[in-house]
Legacy VTK file of the C-alpha trace (Angstrom):
# vtk DataFile Version 3.0
C-alpha trace
ASCII
DATASET POLYDATA
POINTS 84 float
89.633 69.129 153.321
87.703 65.933 153.911
87.502 63.599 156.888
87.092 59.815 156.617
84.742 58.584 159.362
84.942 54.882 158.551
82.970 52.457 156.372
83.602 54.449 153.164
82.042 57.596 154.629
83.802 60.886 153.982
82.555 64.331 155.004
83.692 67.888 154.360
85.475 68.949 157.533
84.064 72.482 157.164
80.608 71.089 157.963
81.706 69.721 161.374
80.053 71.494 164.288
81.394 69.205 167.045
82.897 65.782 167.775
82.037 63.917 170.963
83.350 60.842 172.747
80.294 58.639 173.257
81.411 57.217 176.611
82.108 60.653 178.043
78.937 62.458 176.999
76.133 59.886 176.918
76.004 59.915 180.699
74.150 63.209 180.383
70.387 62.996 179.952
70.514 66.028 177.634
72.867 64.222 175.278
70.762 61.055 175.294
67.646 63.155 174.582
69.440 64.979 171.754
70.567 61.716 170.134
67.118 60.207 170.563
65.449 63.220 168.909
67.983 63.173 166.063
67.277 59.465 165.546
63.512 60.082 165.410
64.047 62.885 162.864
66.159 60.652 160.625
69.276 62.734 161.206
71.515 59.941 162.507
73.844 58.122 160.126
75.530 55.064 161.593
78.879 54.434 159.896
80.203 51.741 162.200
79.939 47.981 162.390
81.668 47.726 165.757
81.136 49.415 169.093
80.558 53.155 168.523
83.193 55.414 170.067
82.210 58.877 168.857
79.543 60.949 167.224
80.066 63.889 164.935
77.500 66.675 164.509
77.564 68.310 161.072
75.711 71.191 159.472
74.213 70.032 156.197
72.821 73.254 154.779
70.807 74.247 157.829
69.979 70.673 158.845
72.065 68.897 161.472
73.285 65.384 160.764
74.793 63.127 163.416
77.333 60.538 162.307
78.041 57.625 164.658
81.604 56.323 164.186
83.698 53.489 165.575
86.734 55.789 165.515
87.700 57.748 168.607
87.602 61.533 168.656
91.380 61.495 169.090
91.837 59.484 165.878
89.369 61.676 163.999
91.133 64.818 165.175
94.481 63.483 163.981
92.983 62.645 160.598
91.383 66.059 160.341
94.630 67.968 160.743
96.956 65.564 158.963
98.350 67.173 155.818
99.427 64.847 153.031
LINES 1 85
84 0 1 2 3 4 5 6 7 8 9 10 11 12 13 14 15 16 17 18 19 20 21 22 23 24 25 26 27 28 29 30 31 32 33 34 35 36 37 38 39 40 41 42 43 44 45 46 47 48 49 50 51 52 53 54 55 56 57 58 59 60 61 62 63 64 65 66 67 68 69 70 71 72 73 74 75 76 77 78 79 80 81 82 83
């Protein structure tokens, strides 16, 4: 199954390692350091035009990619498990 993250970006939900609420986890220095390192390594993909609300860590064949989304983790979770 696939998950739409916003701005025409769709990922395979099997590649998702974790989804995080930006407001809740960026208070931690470890999280800020992780995101900063991912940005420097070119592993961050920004798929939002508005205020970011979540980031999604995915395994892309041994390489981690971090998607920044304007959708909340709650909305993404609902989309992930919604069967059409």
